[in-house]
DOFI-690133 format. One record per residue (C-alpha): residue number from 1; residue in three letters; x, y, z. Coordinates in steps of 0.02 Angstrom, whole numbers, plus 50000, padded with zeros to 5 digits. Layout:
N
- resi:resn:xx:yy:zz
- NUM:Ala:X:Y:Z
...
This chain:
523
- resi:resn:xx:yy:zz
- 1:Met:47374:50331:48046
- 2:Asn:47464:50285:48206
- 3:Ser:47302:50284:48305
- 4:Leu:47225:50170:48174
- 5:Lys:47369:50048:48191
- 6:Gln:47354:50049:48380
- 7:Lys:47167:50016:48373
- 8:Phe:47194:49876:48248
- 9:Arg:47328:49798:48357
- 10:Ser:47219:49811:48512
- 11:Ser:47071:49730:48423
- 12:Ile:47181:49585:48367
- 13:Ala:47245:49560:48543
- 14:Val:47068:49559:48615
- 15:Thr:47007:49437:48481
- 16:Leu:47152:49317:48513
- 17:Ala:47128:49326:48701
- 18:Leu:46942:49288:48682
- 19:Gly:46980:49142:48568
- 20:Leu:47107:49069:48688
- 21:Ala:46985:49087:48832
- 22:Cys:46850:48994:48736
- 23:Ser:46971:48855:48685
- 24:Gly:46997:48800:48865
- 25:Met:47177:48856:48889
- 26:Pro:47223:48881:49072
- 27:Gly:47194:49054:49133
- 28:Gly:47369:49072:49209
- 29:Tyr:47451:49052:49038
- 30:Val:47472:49210:48936
- 31:Pro:47579:49209:48778
- 32:His:47730:49323:48779
- 33:Phe:47670:49427:48633
- 34:Leu:47508:49467:48726
- 35:Thr:47591:49533:48883
- 36:Ile:47603:49719:48910
- 37:Pro:47787:49773:48919
- 38:Val:47858:49870:49065
- 39:Ala:47905:50048:49022
- 40:Glu:48092:50079:49048
- 41:Ala:48141:50258:49083
- 42:Ala:48319:50228:49025
- 43:Ser:48266:50163:48854
- 44:Gln:48127:50284:48808
- 45:Ser:48072:50459:48857
- 46:Val:47891:50452:48792
- 47:Leu:47766:50322:48851
- 48:Arg:47611:50299:48744
- 49:Ile:47462:50217:48828
- 50:Ala:47367:50109:48703
- 51:Glu:47257:50008:48821
- 52:Ala:47137:50111:48926
- 53:Gly:46987:50074:49034
- 54:Pro:46945:50003:49205
- 55:Gly:47082:49885:49265
- 56:Ala:47214:49946:49143
- 57:Arg:47382:49951:49232
- 58:Arg:47557:49994:49177
- 59:Thr:47721:49978:49272
- 60:Val:47839:50124:49240
- 61:Lys:48021:50130:49294
- 62:Leu:48071:50310:49314
- 63:Gly:48248:50372:49343
- 64:Leu:48291:50478:49494
- 65:Asn:48279:50663:49451
- 66:Lys:48224:50614:49275
- 67:Ala:48064:50655:49178
- 68:Leu:47948:50548:49072
- 69:Val:47810:50600:48951
- 70:Val:47648:50498:48954
- 71:Asp:47527:50512:48807
- 72:Leu:47348:50458:48846
- 73:Pro:47222:50386:48723
- 74:Gln:47083:50501:48789
- 75:Asp:47063:50661:48886
- 76:Ala:47107:50658:49071
- 77:His:47008:50761:49195
- 78:Asp:47073:50700:49363
- 79:Ile:47248:50643:49414
- 80:Leu:47289:50569:49585
- 81:Val:47470:50547:49644
- 82:Ala:47483:50434:49797
- 83:Asp:47646:50511:49864
- 84:Pro:47684:50684:49794
- 85:Glu:47853:50687:49883
- 86:Met:47916:50543:49777
- 87:Ala:47840:50584:49609
- 88:Asp:47751:50730:49529
- 89:Ala:47632:50741:49380
- 90:Val:47612:50900:49278
- 91:Thr:47488:50923:49134
- 92:Arg:47490:51050:48994
- 93:Thr:47360:50967:48886
- 94:Ser:47221:50846:48928
- 95:Arg:47311:50700:48843
- 96:Arg:47492:50727:48896
- 97:Ile:47563:50708:49071
- 98:Tyr:47742:50747:49127
- 99:Leu:47806:50632:49266
- 100:Phe:47955:50682:49376
- 101:Gly:48051:50563:49493
- 102:Lys:48094:50656:49653
- 103:Ala:48149:50518:49775
- 104:Val:48194:50335:49764
- 105:Gly:48047:50224:49804
- 106:Gln:47878:50165:49740
- 107:Thr:47711:50251:49718
- 108:Asn:47562:50247:49598
- 109:Ile:47460:50371:49495
- 110:Phe:47275:50355:49448
- 111:Ile:47206:50445:49295
- 112:Phe:47018:50469:49274
- 113:Gly:46911:50528:49129
- 114:Glu:46773:50657:49109
- 115:Asn:46638:50554:49194
- 116:Gly:46754:50484:49331
- 117:Glu:46794:50323:49239
- 118:Glu:46968:50253:49260
- 119:Ile:47079:50275:49109
- 120:Val:47239:50193:49173
- 121:Ser:47336:50170:49334
- 122:Leu:47526:50187:49333
- 123:Asp:47637:50095:49458
- 124:Ile:47792:50205:49472
- 125:Glu:47960:50130:49523
- 126:Ile:48086:50270:49547
- 127:Glu:48264:50210:49536
- 128:Arg:48433:50277:49488
- 129:Asp:48469:50291:49305
- 130:Ile:48611:50167:49282
- 131:Ala:48643:50205:49099
- 132:Gly:48795:50311:49145
- 133:Leu:48867:50174:49256
- 134:Glu:48847:50043:49120
- 135:Thr:48935:50159:48998
- 136:Asn:49081:50183:49117
- 137:Leu:49096:49996:49148
- 138:Arg:49105:49961:48962
- 139:Arg:49231:50101:48941
- 140:Phe:49352:50060:49083
- 141:Ile:49333:49870:49081
- 142:Pro:49308:49831:48896
- 143:Glu:49348:49644:48907
- 144:Ser:49207:49606:49030
- 145:Asp:49021:49571:49017
- 146:Ile:48940:49659:49165
- 147:Thr:48755:49684:49193
- 148:Val:48695:49816:49317
- 149:Glu:48528:49802:49406
- 150:Ile:48443:49906:49540
- 151:Val:48360:49815:49685
- 152:Ser:48286:49927:49821
- 153:Asp:48409:50066:49778
- 154:Asn:48554:49944:49791
- 155:Ile:48666:49903:49644
- 156:Val:48683:49720:49594
- 157:Leu:48828:49676:49479
- 158:Thr:48811:49514:49380
- 159:Gly:48904:49443:49232
- 160:Thr:49083:49390:49201
- 161:Val:49254:49472:49215
- 162:Arg:49426:49405:49173
- 163:Thr:49522:49439:49334
- 164:Pro:49486:49483:49517
- 165:Gln:49564:49652:49481
- 166:Asp:49427:49687:49353
- 167:Ala:49295:49638:49482
- 168:Ala:49372:49759:49608
- 169:Arg:49373:49897:49476
- 170:Ala:49189:49867:49437
- 171:Glu:49146:49878:49621
- 172:Ser:49246:50040:49638
- 173:Leu:49154:50118:49491
- 174:Ala:48987:50068:49565
- 175:Ser:49039:50144:49733
- 176:Ala:49087:50306:49647
- 177:Phe:48918:50307:49561
- 178:Leu:48827:50288:49726
- 179:Lys:48927:50416:49826
- 180:Gly:48975:50543:49694
- 181:Gly:48893:50713:49684
- 182:Glu:48708:50721:49724
- 183:Ala:48671:50546:49662
- 184:Thr:48627:50484:49835
- 185:Thr:48451:50512:49895
- 186:Arg:48444:50645:50029
- 187:Asn:48319:50725:50146
- 188:Glu:48347:50901:50210
- 189:Thr:48286:50960:50380
- 190:Ala:48301:51133:50456
- 191:Ser:48250:51214:50619
- 192:Gly:48224:51399:50648
- 193:Gly:48330:51498:50769
- 194:Asp:48287:51634:50889
- 195:Asn:48346:51779:50781
- 196:Gly:48209:51816:50658
- 197:Gly:48180:51638:50605
- 198:Asp:48355:51612:50534
- 199:Val:48407:51434:50506
- 200:Ala:48509:51375:50654
- 201:Ile:48527:51189:50613
- 202:Phe:48540:51113:50440
- 203:Ala:48545:50926:50429
- 204:Glu:48551:50808:50282
- 205:Thr:48512:50623:50299
- 206:Arg:48574:50516:50156
- 207:Gln:48510:50344:50116
- 208:Val:48651:50219:50124
- 209:Ser:48654:50103:49974
- 210:Ser:48759:49947:49956
- 211:Ile:48839:49853:49812
- 212:Val:48807:49668:49788
- 213:Asn:48951:49593:49689
- 214:Leu:48894:49434:49600
- 215:Leu:49026:49440:49464
- 216:Thr:49103:49277:49404
- 217:Ile:49289:49271:49369
- 218:Glu:49329:49177:49209
- 219:Gly:49517:49164:49231
- 220:Glu:49613:49039:49338
- 221:Asp:49612:49095:49518
- 222:Gln:49709:48958:49609
- 223:Val:49894:48986:49637
- 224:Ser:50022:48857:49694
- 225:Leu:50181:48931:49767
- 226:Lys:50345:48835:49781
- 227:Val:50481:48912:49889
- 228:Thr:50658:48843:49892
- 229:Val:50774:48885:50038
- 230:Ala:50952:48826:50001
- 231:Glu:51100:48860:50115
- 232:Val:51281:48799:50116
- 233:Ser:51393:48839:50264
- 234:Arg:51578:48796:50284
- 235:Gln:51678:48816:50444
- 236:Val:51866:48805:50467
- 237:Leu:51948:48809:50640
- 238:Lys:52135:48802:50675
- 239:Gln:52224:48810:50842
- 240:Leu:52408:48794:50888
- 241:Gly:52477:48831:51061
- 242:Phe:52579:48772:51206
- 243:Asn:52529:48735:51384
- 244:Gly:52653:48701:51522
- 245:Arg:52711:48694:51702
- 246:Val:52850:48780:51799
- 247:Ser:52902:48694:51963
- 248:Asp:53046:48696:52088
- 249:Gly:53011:48518:52147
- 250:Ser:52895:48558:52291
- 251:Ser:52780:48690:52216
- 252:Gly:52744:48765:52048
- 253:Ile:52622:48846:51932
- 254:Thr:52530:48771:51785
- 255:Phe:52472:48878:51638
- 256:Gln:52348:48825:51504
- 257:Asn:52306:48928:51353
- 258:Pro:52123:48938:51303
- 259:Ser:52044:48815:51183
- 260:Asn:51905:48933:51128
- 261:Leu:51931:49087:51024
- 262:Gly:51947:49247:51124
- 263:Asn:51950:49171:51300
- 264:Ser:52070:49240:51430
- 265:Val:52217:49143:51501
- 266:Gly:52162:49017:51631
- 267:Val:52287:48969:51767
- 268:Thr:52251:48801:51849
- 269:Asn:52341:48682:51967
- 270:Ala:52345:48531:51855
- 271:Leu:52350:48477:51676
- 272:Gly:52277:48314:51618
- 273:Gly:52255:48224:51456
- 274:Val:52408:48300:51367
- 275:Leu:52583:48238:51335
- 276:Pro:52739:48339:51373
- 277:Thr:52840:48386:51221
- 278:Ala:52984:48477:51304
- 279:Val:53057:48466:51480
- 280:Gly:53204:48569:51540
- 281:Ser:53280:48656:51691
- 282:Ile:53320:48840:51709
- 283:Ala:53403:48903:51869
- 284:Gly:53341:48755:51969
- 285:Tyr:53163:48765:51900
- 286:Thr:53089:48627:51794
- 287:Val:52995:48690:51641
- 288:Ser:52874:48572:51551
- 289:Ser:52784:48619:51389
- 290:Tyr:52636:48533:51309
- 291:Ile:52574:48553:51129
- 292:Asn:52391:48598:51103
- 293:Ala:52356:48581:50915
- 294:Met:52190:48557:50827
- 295:Glu:52117:48584:50652
- 296:Gln:51933:48564:50612
- 297:Ala:51833:48587:50451
- 298:Gly:51647:48562:50428
- 299:Val:51517:48585:50291
- 300:Met:51329:48602:50316
- 301:Arg:51193:48599:50183
- 302:Thr:51013:48651:50218
- 303:Leu:50873:48630:50092
- 304:Ala:50687:48659:50116
- 305:Glu:50555:48665:49978
- 306:Pro:50382:48702:50049
- 307:Ser:50236:48713:49926
- 308:Leu:50063:48784:49959
- 309:Thr:49907:48817:49854
- 310:Ala:49778:48954:49886
- 311:Ile:49635:49045:49800
- 312:Ser:49672:49217:49732
- 313:Gly:49651:49347:49867
- 314:Glu:49650:49223:50012
- 315:Gln:49791:49194:50136
- 316:Ala:49868:49022:50157
- 317:Lys:49982:48958:50296
- 318:Phe:50099:48808:50299
- 319:Tyr:50198:48750:50452
- 320:Val:50298:48592:50484
- 321:Gly:50403:48585:50641
- 322:Gly:50385:48575:50827
- 323:Glu:50422:48654:50994
- 324:Phe:50594:48658:51075
- 325:Arg:50621:48686:51261
- 326:Leu:50763:48804:51303
- 327:Ala:50836:48820:51477
- 328:Ala:50786:48983:51559
- 329:Glu:50814:49009:51745
- 330:Gln:50897:48896:51872
- 331:Glu:50877:48924:52058
- 332:Ile:50982:48833:52188
- 333:Ala:50926:48824:52370
- 334:Tyr:51014:48739:52516
- 335:Asp:50927:48653:52658
- 336:Gly:50957:48742:52824
- 337:Asp:50981:48581:52924
- 338:Thr:51066:48461:52807
- 339:Gly:51140:48585:52684
- 340:Ala:51084:48479:52537
- 341:Pro:51059:48581:52380
- 342:Ser:50896:48582:52282
- 343:Val:50885:48642:52104
- 344:Thr:50731:48723:52026
- 345:Arg:50733:48749:51837
- 346:Thr:50617:48837:51714
- 347:Thr:50611:48819:51526
- 348:Glu:50551:48923:51380
- 349:Thr:50463:48847:51230
- 350:Val:50505:48910:51056
- 351:Asn:50443:48851:50887
- 352:Tyr:50557:48787:50752
- 353:Gly:50533:48710:50581
- 354:Ile:50476:48767:50409
- 355:Glu:50341:48902:50394
- 356:Leu:50266:48979:50237
- 357:Asn:50131:49112:50231
- 358:Phe:50077:49195:50070
- 359:Arg:49930:49287:49991
- 360:Pro:49916:49278:49800
- 361:Val:49817:49399:49691
- 362:Val:49794:49356:49507
- 363:Leu:49805:49525:49420
- 364:Ala:49799:49454:49243
- 365:Pro:49829:49285:49160
- 366:Gly:50016:49325:49156
- 367:Arg:50032:49428:49317
- 368:Ile:50024:49362:49495
- 369:Ser:50053:49474:49646
- 370:Leu:50125:49380:49795
- 371:Lys:50145:49433:49976
- 372:Ile:50266:49303:50047
- 373:Glu:50328:49265:50222
- 374:Thr:50445:49117:50243
- 375:Asn:50541:49055:50395
- 376:Val:50660:48908:50416
- 377:Ser:50729:48880:50592
- 378:Glu:50816:48741:50687
- 379:Pro:50904:48714:50856
- 380:Thr:51092:48734:50849
- 381:Trp:51242:48714:50963
- 382:Glu:51323:48873:50897
- 383:Gly:51344:48997:51037
- 384:Ser:51287:48871:51167
- 385:Ala:51342:48884:51349
- 386:Val:51345:48764:51497
- 387:Thr:51320:48823:51675
- 388:Gly:51324:48733:51841
- 389:Asn:51435:48682:51985
- 390:Thr:51478:48498:51964
- 391:Ala:51599:48503:52111
- 392:Asn:51452:48524:52231
- 393:Gly:51347:48393:52143
- 394:Ile:51239:48520:52051
- 395:Pro:51211:48474:51870
- 396:Gly:51233:48608:51738
- 397:Ser:51115:48673:51605
- 398:Thr:51152:48687:51422
- 399:Tyr:51088:48846:51341
- 400:Met:51060:48816:51156
- 401:Ser:51001:48936:51022
- 402:Ile:50884:48937:50872
- 403:Arg:50955:48967:50699
- 404:Lys:50831:49060:50586
- 405:Arg:50819:49111:50404
- 406:Glu:50674:49229:50370
- 407:Ala:50613:49327:50219
- 408:Ser:50458:49437:50196
- 409:Thr:50420:49532:50036
- 410:Thr:50291:49570:49900
- 411:Val:50333:49529:49719
- 412:Glu:50245:49513:49551
- 413:Leu:50282:49363:49441
- 414:Pro:50211:49271:49291
- 415:Ser:50149:49092:49308
- 416:Gly:50300:48977:49310
- 417:Gly:50425:49120:49333
- 418:Ser:50554:49115:49472
- 419:Ile:50638:49255:49568
- 420:Val:50764:49261:49709
- 421:Ile:50673:49350:49849
- 422:Ala:50820:49341:49971
- 423:Gly:51006:49303:49965
- 424:Leu:51151:49310:50086
- 425:Val:51339:49287:50061
- 426:Gln:51432:49296:50225
- 427:Asp:51619:49272:50260
- 428:Asn:51677:49294:50439
- 429:Ile:51861:49279:50487
- 430:Arg:51918:49288:50667
- 431:Gln:52096:49269:50732
- 432:Ala:52158:49286:50911
- 433:Met:52324:49269:51002
- 434:Ser:52326:49226:51188
- 435:Gly:52462:49181:51312
- 436:Val:52542:49209:51482
- 437:Pro:52571:49394:51513
- 438:Gly:52754:49442:51497
- 439:Leu:52819:49270:51453
- 440:Ala:52718:49262:51292
- 441:Lys:52815:49411:51222
- 442:Val:52989:49340:51250
- 443:Pro:53072:49312:51081
- 444:Ile:53080:49129:51026
- 445:Leu:53048:49060:51202
- 446:Gly:52883:49155:51210
- 447:Thr:52810:49033:51083
- 448:Leu:52801:48905:51223
- 449:Phe:52686:49020:51323
- 450:Arg:52559:49076:51193
- 451:Ser:52422:49005:51080
- 452:Lys:52352:49059:50911
- 453:Asp:52171:49028:50859
- 454:Phe:52097:49049:50684
- 455:Gln:51915:49030:50637
- 456:Arg:51825:49061:50471
- 457:Asn:51640:49041:50432
- 458:Glu:51573:49052:50254
- 459:Thr:51385:49051:50222
- 460:Glu:51284:49068:50063
- 461:Leu:51094:49074:50073
- 462:Val:50967:49088:49930
- 463:Ile:50775:49092:49940
- 464:Ile:50684:49066:49774
- 465:Ala:50495:49084:49744
- 466:Thr:50399:49013:49596
- 467:Pro:50208:49032:49576
- 468:Tyr:50100:48925:49462
- 469:Leu:49919:48943:49406
- 470:Val:49843:48773:49440
- 471:Arg:49683:48676:49416
- 472:Pro:49617:48519:49502
- 473:Val:49665:48354:49420
- 474:Ala:49612:48173:49435
- 475:Arg:49671:48077:49587
- 476:Asn:49768:47949:49484
- 477:Gln:49876:48088:49411
- 478:Leu:49949:48132:49580
- 479:Gln:50095:48045:49664
- 480:Arg:50127:48017:49849
- 481:Pro:50295:47999:49937
- 482:Asp:50251:47820:49985
- 483:Asp:50210:47764:49808
- 484:Asn:50302:47605:49755
- 485:Phe:50360:47570:49933
- 486:Asn:50346:47399:50011
- 487:Pro:50446:47330:50159
- 488:Glu:50554:47175:50135
- 489:Asn:50525:47011:50223
- 490:Asp:50630:46951:50370
- 491:Ala:50742:46837:50266
- 492:Ala:50796:46974:50147
- 493:Thr:50822:47092:50293
- 494:Phe:50937:46976:50390
- 495:Phe:51034:46892:50250
- 496:Leu:51032:47020:50108
- 497:Asn:51034:47179:50215
- 498:Lys:50878:47250:50129
- 499:Val:50747:47349:50221
- 500:Asn:50625:47384:50079
- 501:Lys:50589:47339:49900
- 502:Val:50526:47460:49768
- 503:Tyr:50392:47416:49643
- 504:Gly:50351:47501:49478
- 505:Arg:50168:47525:49438
- 506:Arg:50113:47433:49283
- 507:Glu:50039:47587:49200
- 508:Ala:50198:47687:49235
- 509:Asp:50321:47554:49174
- 510:Ala:50391:47614:49008
- 511:Ser:50512:47467:48981
- 512:Gly:50395:47318:48981
- 513:Arg:50410:47150:48891
- 514:Tyr:50334:47123:48720
- 515:His:50250:46956:48690
- 516:Gly:50228:46894:48512
- 517:Ala:50323:46864:48350
- 518:Val:50465:46988:48333
- 519:Gly:50618:47005:48221
- 520:Phe:50654:47016:48034
- 521:Ile:50618:46902:47886
- 522:Tyr:50751:46894:47749
- 523:Lys:50729:46803:47585
C-alpha cells in the first residue's frame, strides 16, 4: 500500500513538472511542494528513497557517531563510499543500507543497480547532533528563544535572550557541548618503539571549534550612573598666649611663643606688630608682656555629581579637571666671581578634578551589577610649607598638597535604587601647650611665658551611587545648562546692575495669558 502511494505521488509530481515545462514557466522556478526535502538525521532515523534513477540526488545530514537507515526502491548491487574514514555503509539486505558518521566533514555515496545503472547518489554532511544542546538551552534558559546551527563544525547561536547574562550562559553551554567528553573530533596517531613494536608515542589531535554568538538581547542594556559626592568640613582654631621681652636697659632677650600648633619655642631679637599689655621692673630688669590671642572658625562644603551612561558590559570613563604643578626640588648655586646666587627649580605635575569610571552589567530587568571607581581631588593649602632664604634675596617655594576622596567597589542595585558606597565621619581634636622652659611653670607668673593652642577638625563625607536603565529620547526633550540664558545690554548692566536676563520657552511656560471672553454670567 505504501509503495503504491509513493508511486502515485511520484507520477503526480512528474506530470505537474511536465505541464509546467510545457507552459513556458522559467526553468529556474520550482514550486516548494515539488522540491525534494533534505534528510535531517536529528529528526528521523530511517530515510526512504522514493525517487531513483540517473541523476537522482539526496542530501543527508548525519550526526557524528550516529547511524541512519536508508531504504532503497530497488535492489542495490554496488555501493561506493568516497571517503571511508568519514562515513561507512553496511548492507544486510539488497534494499537497506546502514550509514555511520565517523568524522565531521562531507563526502558522498553512489549506489548502483544490477546492470550498473545509478539508483541514487547521497551527499553526506556529517555534523554534530545538536539535539542535546538545544534541549539543555531550553531547560536552563527557559525564557529565551535560541536557535542552534552547525556551520563547518562551528556552533552558531541565533535568536533572542532577555539579558546579557542569559547570552553568556548560552555560550557557556555551547562551549561545554564542544569540549565535553569525546564530542570533539579527534585523530589518533601512534608510533612503534624499539621493544617489540610497543607504542612509544601516542598523540591525539583535536579539531578546534568555535562559537559564533549572534544572540539579540531584548532587555534594556544602557545604564546611566549618577554619583553624588557630598562633604562638609568644619574647623575651629583657638590660641591664647603671651610673648614678651626681658631687658636691663642695654641688652635683653625676647621670647615669642609659637603661632602654629606643636611648634617649639622660638627665641628672636625683636618683636614687631604687637602691643605691650604689661610692663614692669623686677630687680632692675624691665619685663614686657604681649598678648597673642586668636580664634578662627571655618566651614567648607564640597559637592560633585558626575553622571555617565554606558552599554551593559562596556567600561565608561568621565574626567573633568586639570593638571596642577607642585614644587619639587630647588637648587641654589653661587657664582664663583660675583657670588650672585642662581636658583634652579623643578616641578611635578599631578591631576586633580572629578573622575568617574564604571562598568555596568544588566543581570536582569531589576538587577544591575556595577563596578565603580570615583575620585574627587583638589589643591589645598592644608599642610603647606614655604621654604627659602629671603634674607639673601632667594625667593621661597610654597609646597601645596592635593586633597582626595576616592572610592572603589562593586555593588548590585535595581534601576533607580540608591546606595551609599562610601562614608566617613572624622573628628580630630589637637591641643598643645608651649612656653619658655622653666619660666612657663612658675605659678601665676608663668602664664605670661606660655601659650595654649586648640584645634578641632570635623569632616563628614558621603558618596551615593544611583543607576538607571535609560533609552534614547528626542533632542527637544533634553535640557542644556545654557537654556534660557541671554546676556543683558549695556544700559541694564551699568544702571540696573544686571548681567543677564532669563527667558522662559513658550512651550515650557505653564502660566501663560488667556485671550478671550472669561468670567461668569449671572441672571
